N, CA, C and O atoms as a GROMACS GRO file, in nm:
protein
  400
    1GLY      N    1   0.081  -0.119   0.000
    1GLY     CA    2   0.000   0.000   0.000
    1GLY      C    3   0.085   0.126   0.000
    1GLY      O    4   0.208   0.119   0.013
    2GLU      N    5   0.021   0.236  -0.014
    2GLU     CA    6   0.085   0.367  -0.015
    2GLU      C    7   0.034   0.449   0.103
    2GLU      O    8  -0.078   0.428   0.149
    3TYR      N    9   0.116   0.543   0.151
    3TYR     CA   10   0.072   0.632   0.258
    3TYR      C   11  -0.001   0.754   0.205
    3TYR      O   12  -0.073   0.819   0.280
    4GLY      N   13   0.017   0.787   0.078
    4GLY     CA   14  -0.056   0.898   0.017
    4GLY      C   15  -0.196   0.854  -0.021
    4GLY      O   16  -0.213   0.756  -0.094
    5PHE      N   17  -0.297   0.925   0.027
    5PHE     CA   18  -0.435   0.881   0.005
    5PHE      C   19  -0.470   0.868  -0.143
    5PHE      O   20  -0.541   0.775  -0.182
    6THR      N   21  -0.421   0.959  -0.225
    6THR     CA   22  -0.456   0.954  -0.368
    6THR      C   23  -0.379   0.846  -0.444
    6THR      O   24  -0.414   0.815  -0.558
    7ASN      N   25  -0.276   0.790  -0.384
    7ASN     CA   26  -0.194   0.688  -0.451
    7ASN      C   27  -0.220   0.548  -0.397
    7ASN      O   28  -0.133   0.461  -0.407
    8GLN      N   29  -0.336   0.524  -0.341
    8GLN     CA   30  -0.364   0.394  -0.279
    8GLN      C   31  -0.364   0.279  -0.378
    8GLN      O   32  -0.414   0.290  -0.490
    9LYS      N   33  -0.307   0.170  -0.332
    9LYS     CA   34  -0.304   0.046  -0.410
    9LYS      C   35  -0.363  -0.065  -0.325
    9LYS      O   36  -0.390  -0.045  -0.206
   10CYS      N   37  -0.382  -0.179  -0.384
   10CYS     CA   38  -0.432  -0.294  -0.310
   10CYS      C   39  -0.328  -0.341  -0.210
   10CYS      O   40  -0.209  -0.309  -0.222
   11GLY      N   41  -0.373  -0.416  -0.110
   11GLY     CA   42  -0.284  -0.469  -0.010
   11GLY      C   43  -0.286  -0.621  -0.011
   11GLY      O   44  -0.365  -0.683  -0.082
   12MET      N   45  -0.198  -0.680   0.069
   12MET     CA   46  -0.189  -0.825   0.075
   12MET      C   47  -0.131  -0.866   0.210
   12MET      O   48  -0.034  -0.809   0.258
   13ALA      N   49  -0.194  -0.968   0.271
   13ALA     CA   50  -0.140  -1.030   0.392
   13ALA      C   51  -0.109  -1.175   0.357
   13ALA      O   52  -0.192  -1.245   0.300
   14CYS      N   53   0.009  -1.219   0.392
   14CYS     CA   54   0.052  -1.356   0.362
   14CYS      C   55   0.086  -1.428   0.492
   14CYS      O   56   0.143  -1.370   0.584
   15CYS      N   57   0.049  -1.556   0.498
   15CYS     CA   58   0.079  -1.640   0.614
   15CYS      C   59   0.156  -1.762   0.567
   15CYS      O   60   0.115  -1.833   0.476
   16TRP      N   61   0.270  -1.785   0.632
   16TRP     CA   62   0.355  -1.899   0.597
   16TRP      C   63   0.338  -2.010   0.700
   16TRP      O   64   0.298  -1.986   0.814
   17SER      N   65   0.369  -2.129   0.658
   17SER     CA   66   0.372  -2.246   0.745
   17SER      C   67   0.517  -2.287   0.766
   17SER      O   68   0.599  -2.272   0.676
   18ILE      N   69   0.547  -2.338   0.881
   18ILE     CA   70   0.682  -2.388   0.907
   18ILE      C   71   0.715  -2.504   0.814
   18ILE      O   72   0.831  -2.528   0.781
   19LYS      N   73   0.611  -2.575   0.771
   19LYS     CA   74   0.630  -2.688   0.680
   19LYS      C   75   0.682  -2.644   0.543
   19LYS      O   76   0.755  -2.719   0.478
   20ASN      N   77   0.645  -2.523   0.500
   20ASN     CA   78   0.686  -2.474   0.368
   20ASN      C   79   0.719  -2.325   0.379
   20ASN      O   80   0.636  -2.241   0.344
   21PRO      N   81   0.839  -2.290   0.428
   21PRO     CA   82   0.872  -2.149   0.447
   21PRO      C   83   0.904  -2.073   0.319
   21PRO      O   84   0.927  -1.952   0.324
   22GLU      N   85   0.907  -2.141   0.204
   22GLU     CA   86   0.942  -2.074   0.079
   22GLU      C   87   0.824  -2.009   0.009
   22GLU      O   88   0.842  -1.917  -0.071
   23TYR      N   89   0.702  -2.056   0.038
   23TYR     CA   90   0.584  -2.003  -0.030
   23TYR      C   91   0.471  -1.988   0.071
   23TYR      O   92   0.448  -2.079   0.151
   24PRO      N   93   0.399  -1.875   0.070
   24PRO     CA   94   0.292  -1.857   0.169
   24PRO      C   95   0.180  -1.960   0.153
   24PRO      O   96   0.139  -1.994   0.042
   25GLU      N   97   0.132  -2.007   0.266
   25GLU     CA   98   0.021  -2.103   0.267
   25GLU      C   99  -0.113  -2.032   0.244
   25GLU      O  100  -0.203  -2.088   0.182
   26ARG      N  101  -0.125  -1.910   0.294
   26ARG     CA  102  -0.246  -1.831   0.276
   26ARG      C  103  -0.209  -1.692   0.226
   26ARG      O  104  -0.112  -1.632   0.273
   27VAL      N  105  -0.285  -1.642   0.129
   27VAL     CA  106  -0.266  -1.508   0.075
   27VAL      C  107  -0.402  -1.440   0.074
   27VAL      O  108  -0.497  -1.488   0.013
   28TYR      N  109  -0.410  -1.326   0.143
   28TYR     CA  110  -0.535  -1.250   0.150
   28TYR      C  111  -0.513  -1.116   0.081
   28TYR      O  112  -0.435  -1.033   0.129
   29LYS      N  113  -0.581  -1.094  -0.030
   29LYS     CA  114  -0.570  -0.968  -0.104
   29LYS      C  115  -0.679  -0.874  -0.056
   29LYS      O  116  -0.793  -0.914  -0.034
   30THR      N  117  -0.643  -0.746  -0.040
   30THR     CA  118  -0.737  -0.646   0.009
   30THR      C  119  -0.747  -0.532  -0.091
   30THR      O  120  -0.660  -0.513  -0.176
   31THR      N  121  -0.855  -0.457  -0.081
   31THR     CA  122  -0.878  -0.346  -0.173
   31THR      C  123  -0.801  -0.221  -0.135
   31THR      O  124  -0.792  -0.126  -0.213
   32SER      N  125  -0.743  -0.219  -0.014
   32SER     CA  126  -0.666  -0.105   0.033
   32SER      C  127  -0.540  -0.157   0.101
   32SER      O  128  -0.534  -0.273   0.143
   33GLY      N  129  -0.440  -0.071   0.113
   33GLY     CA  130  -0.316  -0.111   0.177
   33GLY      C  131  -0.335  -0.150   0.322
   33GLY      O  132  -0.413  -0.086   0.394
   34ILE      N  133  -0.266  -0.253   0.367
   34ILE     CA  134  -0.276  -0.300   0.505
   34ILE      C  135  -0.179  -0.219   0.591
   34ILE      O  136  -0.061  -0.208   0.558
   35THR      N  137  -0.230  -0.163   0.700
   35THR     CA  138  -0.149  -0.080   0.788
   35THR      C  139  -0.128  -0.142   0.925
   35THR      O  140  -0.041  -0.098   0.999
   36ALA      N  141  -0.207  -0.244   0.960
   36ALA     CA  142  -0.194  -0.309   1.091
   36ALA      C  143  -0.256  -0.448   1.084
   36ALA      O  144  -0.349  -0.472   1.007
   37LEU      N  145  -0.203  -0.539   1.166
   37LEU     CA  146  -0.265  -0.671   1.178
   37LEU      C  147  -0.232  -0.732   1.313
   37LEU      O  148  -0.135  -0.693   1.377
   38ASP      N  149  -0.314  -0.827   1.354
   38ASP     CA  150  -0.295  -0.894   1.482
   38ASP      C  151  -0.367  -1.028   1.480
   38ASP      O  152  -0.478  -1.039   1.429
   39PHE      N  153  -0.302  -1.129   1.538
   39PHE     CA  154  -0.367  -1.258   1.558
   39PHE      C  155  -0.432  -1.259   1.695
   39PHE      O  156  -0.382  -1.198   1.789
   40SER      N  157  -0.543  -1.329   1.705
   40SER     CA  158  -0.611  -1.348   1.833
   40SER      C  159  -0.532  -1.445   1.919
   40SER      O  160  -0.490  -1.550   1.871
   41LEU      N  161  -0.511  -1.412   2.046
   41LEU     CA  162  -0.445  -1.504   2.138
   41LEU      C  163  -0.541  -1.615   2.180
   41LEU      O  164  -0.499  -1.729   2.198
   42GLN      N  165  -0.668  -1.582   2.194
   42GLN     CA  166  -0.770  -1.681   2.234
   42GLN      C  167  -0.801  -1.778   2.120
   42GLN      O  168  -0.816  -1.898   2.143
   43ASN      N  169  -0.810  -1.727   1.998
   43ASN     CA  170  -0.838  -1.806   1.879
   43ASN      C  171  -0.730  -1.776   1.776
   43ASN      O  172  -0.751  -1.690   1.690
   44PRO      N  173  -0.614  -1.844   1.782
   44PRO     CA  174  -0.501  -1.807   1.696
   44PRO      C  175  -0.525  -1.826   1.547
   44PRO      O  176  -0.440  -1.789   1.466
   45ASN      N  177  -0.638  -1.882   1.508
   45ASN     CA  178  -0.672  -1.895   1.367
   45ASN      C  179  -0.736  -1.768   1.312
   45ASN      O  180  -0.758  -1.759   1.191
   46LEU      N  181  -0.766  -1.671   1.397
   46LEU     CA  182  -0.829  -1.546   1.353
   46LEU      C  183  -0.724  -1.437   1.336
   46LEU      O  184  -0.650  -1.405   1.429
   47LEU      N  185  -0.720  -1.382   1.216
   47LEU     CA  186  -0.629  -1.273   1.182
   47LEU      C  187  -0.710  -1.147   1.154
   47LEU      O  188  -0.791  -1.144   1.061
   48ALA      N  189  -0.688  -1.044   1.234
   48ALA     CA  190  -0.754  -0.915   1.212
   48ALA      C  191  -0.660  -0.825   1.134
   48ALA      O  192  -0.541  -0.815   1.166
   49VAL      N  193  -0.713  -0.758   1.031
   49VAL     CA  194  -0.634  -0.673   0.944
   49VAL      C  195  -0.698  -0.535   0.939
   49VAL      O  196  -0.818  -0.522   0.912
   50GLY      N  197  -0.619  -0.431   0.964
   50GLY     CA  198  -0.664  -0.294   0.952
   50GLY      C  199  -0.605  -0.233   0.826
   50GLY      O  200  -0.490  -0.259   0.792
   51MET      N  201  -0.684  -0.152   0.756
   51MET     CA  202  -0.640  -0.098   0.628
   51MET      C  203  -0.638   0.055   0.627
   51MET      O  204  -0.696   0.120   0.714
   52TYR      N  205  -0.571   0.109   0.528
   52TYR     CA  206  -0.554   0.253   0.516
   52TYR      C  207  -0.688   0.326   0.497
   52TYR      O  208  -0.703   0.439   0.542
   53ASN      N  209  -0.783   0.261   0.432
   53ASN     CA  210  -0.912   0.326   0.408
   53ASN      C  211  -1.008   0.313   0.525
   53ASN      O  212  -1.124   0.352   0.514
   54GLY      N  213  -0.962   0.258   0.639
   54GLY     CA  214  -1.046   0.247   0.758
   54GLY      C  215  -1.114   0.112   0.774
   54GLY      O  216  -1.177   0.088   0.878
   55THR      N  217  -1.104   0.027   0.677
   55THR     CA  218  -1.167  -0.104   0.683
   55THR      C  219  -1.093  -0.196   0.781
   55THR      O  220  -0.970  -0.194   0.788
   56ILE      N  221  -1.170  -0.274   0.855
   56ILE     CA  222  -1.115  -0.381   0.938
   56ILE      C  223  -1.177  -0.510   0.889
   56ILE      O  224  -1.299  -0.520   0.873
   57ALA      N  225  -1.094  -0.609   0.864
   57ALA     CA  226  -1.142  -0.740   0.818
   57ALA      C  227  -1.080  -0.848   0.907
   57ALA      O  228  -0.969  -0.833   0.956
   58VAL      N  229  -1.156  -0.956   0.926
   58VAL     CA  230  -1.107  -1.070   1.003
   58VAL      C  231  -1.110  -1.192   0.913
   58VAL      O  232  -1.211  -1.222   0.849
   59TYR      N  233  -0.997  -1.262   0.908
   59TYR     CA  234  -0.984  -1.383   0.827
   59TYR      C  235  -0.961  -1.503   0.917
   59TYR      O  236  -0.895  -1.493   1.020
   60ASN      N  237  -1.018  -1.617   0.878
   60ASN     CA  238  -0.995  -1.743   0.949
   60ASN      C  239  -0.888  -1.819   0.871
   60ASN      O  240  -0.918  -1.878   0.767
   61VAL      N  241  -0.765  -1.819   0.920
   61VAL     CA  242  -0.654  -1.880   0.847
   61VAL      C  243  -0.660  -2.033   0.849
   61VAL      O  244  -0.582  -2.098   0.780
   62ARG      N  245  -0.750  -2.088   0.927
   62ARG     CA  246  -0.766  -2.233   0.931
   62ARG      C  247  -0.823  -2.286   0.799
   62ARG      O  248  -0.794  -2.399   0.759
   63PHE      N  249  -0.904  -2.205   0.733
   63PHE     CA  250  -0.968  -2.246   0.608
   63PHE      C  251  -0.899  -2.180   0.489
   63PHE      O  252  -0.838  -2.074   0.503
   64SER      N  253  -0.909  -2.242   0.374
   64SER     CA  254  -0.840  -2.191   0.256
   64SER      C  255  -0.914  -2.076   0.186
   64SER      O  256  -0.861  -2.017   0.092
   65SER      N  257  -1.034  -2.043   0.231
   65SER     CA  258  -1.110  -1.934   0.170
   65SER      C  259  -1.037  -1.801   0.187
   65SER      O  260  -0.983  -1.773   0.294
   66GLN      N  261  -1.035  -1.721   0.082
   66GLN     CA  262  -0.971  -1.590   0.088
   66GLN      C  263  -1.069  -1.480   0.128
   66GLN      O  264  -1.032  -1.363   0.132
   67LEU      N  265  -1.193  -1.517   0.157
   67LEU     CA  266  -1.294  -1.420   0.197
   67LEU      C  267  -1.286  -1.393   0.347
   67LEU      O  268  -1.265  -1.485   0.426
   68ALA      N  269  -1.305  -1.268   0.384
   68ALA     CA  270  -1.307  -1.231   0.525
   68ALA      C  271  -1.435  -1.284   0.590
   68ALA      O  272  -1.541  -1.285   0.529
   69ILE      N  273  -1.423  -1.329   0.715
   69ILE     CA  274  -1.543  -1.374   0.787
   69ILE      C  275  -1.617  -1.255   0.848
   69ILE      O  276  -1.736  -1.264   0.875
   70LEU      N  277  -1.546  -1.144   0.868
   70LEU     CA  278  -1.605  -1.018   0.911
   70LEU      C  279  -1.539  -0.906   0.832
   70LEU      O  280  -1.419  -0.911   0.805
   71ASP      N  281  -1.618  -0.806   0.794
   71ASP     CA  282  -1.566  -0.694   0.716
   71ASP      C  283  -1.642  -0.569   0.756
   71ASP      O  284  -1.765  -0.564   0.744
   72SER      N  285  -1.570  -0.467   0.804
   72SER     CA  286  -1.638  -0.346   0.851
   72SER      C  287  -1.701  -0.266   0.738
   72SER      O  288  -1.782  -0.177   0.766
   73ASN      N  289  -1.669  -0.293   0.612
   73ASN     CA  290  -1.736  -0.226   0.501
   73ASN      C  291  -1.883  -0.262   0.495
   73ASN      O  292  -1.963  -0.190   0.434
   74GLU      N  293  -1.920  -0.373   0.559
   74GLU     CA  294  -2.059  -0.417   0.557
   74GLU      C  295  -2.143  -0.350   0.665
   74GLU      O  296  -2.263  -0.378   0.677
   75THR      N  297  -2.082  -0.260   0.745
   75THR     CA  298  -2.156  -0.188   0.849
   75THR      C  299  -2.182  -0.046   0.804
   75THR      O  300  -2.100   0.013   0.734
   76PRO      N  301  -2.297   0.011   0.843
   76PRO     CA  302  -2.332   0.145   0.796
   76PRO      C  303  -2.251   0.257   0.862
   76PRO      O  304  -2.246   0.368   0.809
   77SER      N  305  -2.187   0.231   0.977
   77SER     CA  306  -2.120   0.339   1.049
   77SER      C  307  -1.970   0.313   1.066
   77SER      O  308  -1.916   0.329   1.175
   78ASN      N  309  -1.904   0.274   0.959
   78ASN     CA  310  -1.759   0.253   0.968
   78ASN      C  311  -1.684   0.385   0.948
   78ASN      O  312  -1.734   0.475   0.881
   79HIS      N  313  -1.566   0.395   1.007
   79HIS     CA  314  -1.487   0.516   0.990
   79HIS      C  315  -1.402   0.505   0.864
   79HIS      O  316  -1.385   0.396   0.810
   80LEU      N  317  -1.348   0.617   0.818
   80LEU     CA  318  -1.277   0.620   0.691
   80LEU      C  319  -1.128   0.649   0.706
   80LEU      O  320  -1.054   0.647   0.608
   81GLY      N  321  -1.082   0.675   0.829
   81GLY     CA  322  -0.940   0.704   0.850
   81GLY      C  323  -0.858   0.577   0.857
   81GLY      O  324  -0.911   0.469   0.882
   82PRO      N  325  -0.728   0.589   0.836
   82PRO     CA  326  -0.641   0.471   0.841
   82PRO      C  327  -0.644   0.403   0.978
   82PRO      O  328  -0.655   0.470   1.081
   83VAL      N  329  -0.634   0.273   0.978
   83VAL     CA  330  -0.624   0.195   1.101
   83VAL      C  331  -0.475   0.175   1.127
   83VAL      O  332  -0.412   0.091   1.062
   84TRP      N  333  -0.418   0.249   1.221
   84TRP     CA  334  -0.275   0.243   1.247
   84TRP      C  335  -0.239   0.134   1.348
   84TRP      O  336  -0.125   0.090   1.354
   85GLU      N  337  -0.337   0.091   1.428
   85GLU     CA  338  -0.312  -0.013   1.526
   85GLU      C  339  -0.437  -0.095   1.544
   85GLU      O  340  -0.548  -0.042   1.545
   86ILE      N  341  -0.420  -0.226   1.557
   86ILE     CA  342  -0.534  -0.314   1.580
   86ILE      C  343  -0.491  -0.422   1.679
   86ILE      O  344  -0.382  -0.479   1.667
   87LYS      N  345  -0.576  -0.449   1.776
   87LYS     CA  346  -0.554  -0.554   1.875
   87LYS      C  347  -0.680  -0.637   1.883
   87LYS      O  348  -0.791  -0.584   1.877
   88VAL      N  349  -0.663  -0.766   1.896
   88VAL     CA  350  -0.778  -0.855   1.910
   88VAL      C  351  -0.792  -0.887   2.058
   88VAL      O  352  -0.697  -0.934   2.120
   89ASP      N  353  -0.912  -0.862   2.115
   89ASP     CA  354  -0.930  -0.888   2.257
   89ASP      C  355  -0.954  -1.037   2.284
   89ASP      O  356  -0.956  -1.117   2.190
   90ARG      N  357  -0.972  -1.072   2.408
   90ARG     CA  358  -0.984  -1.213   2.446
   90ARG      C  359  -1.105  -1.282   2.386
   90ARG      O  360  -1.105  -1.404   2.372
   91ALA      N  361  -1.206  -1.206   2.350
   91ALA     CA  362  -1.326  -1.266   2.288
   91ALA      C  363  -1.307  -1.283   2.138
   91ALA      O  364  -1.395  -1.336   2.070
   92GLY      N  365  -1.193  -1.239   2.085
   92GLY     CA  366  -1.168  -1.251   1.942
   92GLY      C  367  -1.220  -1.134   1.862
   92GLY      O  368  -1.231  -1.143   1.739
   93VAL      N  369  -1.255  -1.023   1.930
   93VAL     CA  370  -1.310  -0.906   1.863
   93VAL      C  371  -1.199  -0.804   1.839
   93VAL      O  372  -1.130  -0.766   1.934
   94PRO      N  373  -1.181  -0.759   1.713
   94PRO     CA  374  -1.076  -0.660   1.688
   94PRO      C  375  -1.110  -0.523   1.745
   94PRO      O  376  -1.225  -0.480   1.741
   95ARG      N  377  -1.010  -0.457   1.798
   95ARG     CA  378  -1.023  -0.321   1.851
   95ARG      C  379  -0.917  -0.238   1.783
   95ARG      O  380  -0.798  -0.269   1.792
   96GLY      N  381  -0.958  -0.131   1.716
   96GLY     CA  382  -0.862  -0.050   1.640
   96GLY      C  383  -0.841   0.086   1.703
   96GLY      O  384  -0.931   0.170   1.701
   97GLY      N  385  -0.724   0.110   1.758
   97GLY     CA  386  -0.674   0.238   1.805
   97GLY      C  387  -0.775   0.339   1.855
   97GLY      O  388  -0.760   0.457   1.824
   98GLY      N  389  -0.877   0.302   1.931
   98GLY     CA  390  -0.974   0.393   1.985
   98GLY      C  391  -1.079   0.438   1.886
   98GLY      O  392  -1.173   0.508   1.925
   99GLU      N  393  -1.068   0.402   1.762
   99GLU     CA  394  -1.165   0.443   1.660
   99GLU      C  395  -1.286   0.351   1.654
   99GLU      O  396  -1.392   0.393   1.606
  100ILE      N  397  -1.274   0.230   1.701
  100ILE     CA  398  -1.384   0.133   1.689
  100ILE      C  399  -1.456   0.121   1.820
  100ILE      O  400  -1.552   0.044   1.831
   0.00000   0.00000   0.00000
């Protein structure tokens, strides 16, 4: 991704396996650059991703689907500023830098 708002490009999060460190096991393509991510400690298969356009998405890395299981674009009151920090709480719910 790019830090300039007008120069935004797509983003990508990749997850590797110790079994095959040469090629990512999971690749998640996003419509905006990824600025933050965090795995859940309670449910380590959940990956929360924060993006430059304000979107937060959660992926289940246990399954091969590249679709997010949760996406803040599907909510009517999402914010539009970059997500600079994201933490997943014990319930597996992403919390982004005081904005969410």
